[in-house]
N, C-alpha and C positions, 0 to 999 in steps of 0.2 A: 565493547562487541558494538560493530556499525552496522547501521540497520537504513537500508534503502527503502524507502516508502512511496509506492504508486498506486493508481488509480484509473480509471476512466480510459485504457489503454484503446478501446474500442476498434481493435483490431488494427490499428494503424501501426505495420510492422517493418516501418523506417522508423520512426519515432521510439517503440519498444528495441530496436537495435541498438539504437543510439543510447537509452538509458542504462542495457546492459555493457555497454562498450562502457560507459561512465563508470558503473558500480565499478567493475571488473578493476578500472582503472584504478579507481579510490579505494579498494580493499575495504567493499563492503560484502561483508560475513552472511547477509539474511536479507532477504526481498521479502517486506508483510503487500500485500497488492489487497486493497480496500475495496476491488468489486468490481466489473463490468469490465472482463477481458472482452465478452462478446463470445467469440468463434476459437473453436479449440485448438484452431492451426497456429493462434500465438504460441502454443508450448514449440514450435518448431524455435521461435525465439527464444524464450526462458530458458529452454533445454542449456544454453549455451553461459547461462551465469553459473558461476560457481562454487558460490555458498547454497545457503539453506533457504527455503521460500514457503510459506503463510500465506495464502488468501484467506477469499469468502466469496460469496455469490454475490452479485449486484442484480436491479432491477431489471440488466440487461442480457443478461446470461439467459440463455435459450439452451443450451445442447450440454445438459447439470451433467448428465451420465456419462459423456466423453468427455467434457473438460476435466470430472476426477479423476475419470481413469488417466490420460494423460501426464495429469500432476501428480499421479501418485498419490491419491486421497489425501491430498494436502490444500484443499477448498474447502470450504465450510460456509454453513449457511451464519447469519448472523444472528444475534453478537456471536462471535468467538472470542472465546479468554485463552491465555496461554501466557505463560514467563517467558525469556531470555534475557540469559546474562543476569538474573534474580529480579527482573521489573516483573513487574505484573502490568498485564496489556490485553487491551480488550479492542476489535476492529470492530468496525459497524460499516455498511454502504450507505444509509440515509441519516441525516445529523439528529434525526426527532430527539435522542435520547441521548445525544455527546454531554453535553452539560450535566445533566444529571449523574452520566456514568460517571465524571470528572466530581463532580462535588461529593457521589459517594465516601470518596477516600480509599476504594477498594484496589486502585489501577495508579500505576505507575505512567502510563501512556496510554491515549482513546485515541484511536486511528480513524479517517471515518475519510468517505467520496461526495460520489453524486452530484455536489455541486458545480464540480470542474474551474472550483477557484480556491487557490492556496489558500491557506490559514494558520498561522499558529497562536495559539493561547494558553492562558494556563489559569485555572481554576483550584485553590489553593497549591497544592502541590503535584498536581496531577496535568502532566503537558499534554494538550490537545493538537493532533495536526491534521488536516488537509494537504495532501502534498497536490492538490489540481489536478490538470487534465493531461495525461499523458500524449493523446492523440492531437490534443491542440483543432478537435472540430470547432467547438463550441467558440472560443474565447480566439484561438490562433495563437496561443502563447502555448505551447508543451512544458510541462514542469512536473519536478520531482521535487521529494525530500530524501536527505541525508542526517537521519541522529544518530551523534554517538550514546550509547547507554549507560556511558560510565559519565558521563558528565549533564545527559539532556540539552548536550545544545543541538540544535536546527540548524541547518543548512536548506536552503530550498535554492535549487537549481534550475536554470532554463535548459531545457534540451535541442539542443540545438546543433 
């Protein structure tokens, strides 16, 4: 299974459209969003993704009730633990306990956002991915990640 990982979209609908187009063209089957959608109207773009979706709330997500409703209850509070393709995954927004979660050995993949900086590393057998920022507001370099859950290979992509 191929998953697309995004975070910190912060209402940048143009970049979000580009990411969805990239994910659809690359046969991504599931999106993981590590928080900071910001507004519910992001659903107008995300709904065009052909696959599954799992997300968490970030520190800038204010209208949580409407976000949950539009995203059909697929946005959760952090940490959110679930499985895809027999891989145990946990999503956080802030990075505070990311290394500890990876070091625990309970997860195959730890996803986080908040810093707006892309990062990939491994602790023991756990892959840690921060896809950076889709919005590009902070660093001017909008990014996302694609992960093959079978091989656990990661590709960082520049959203252009």
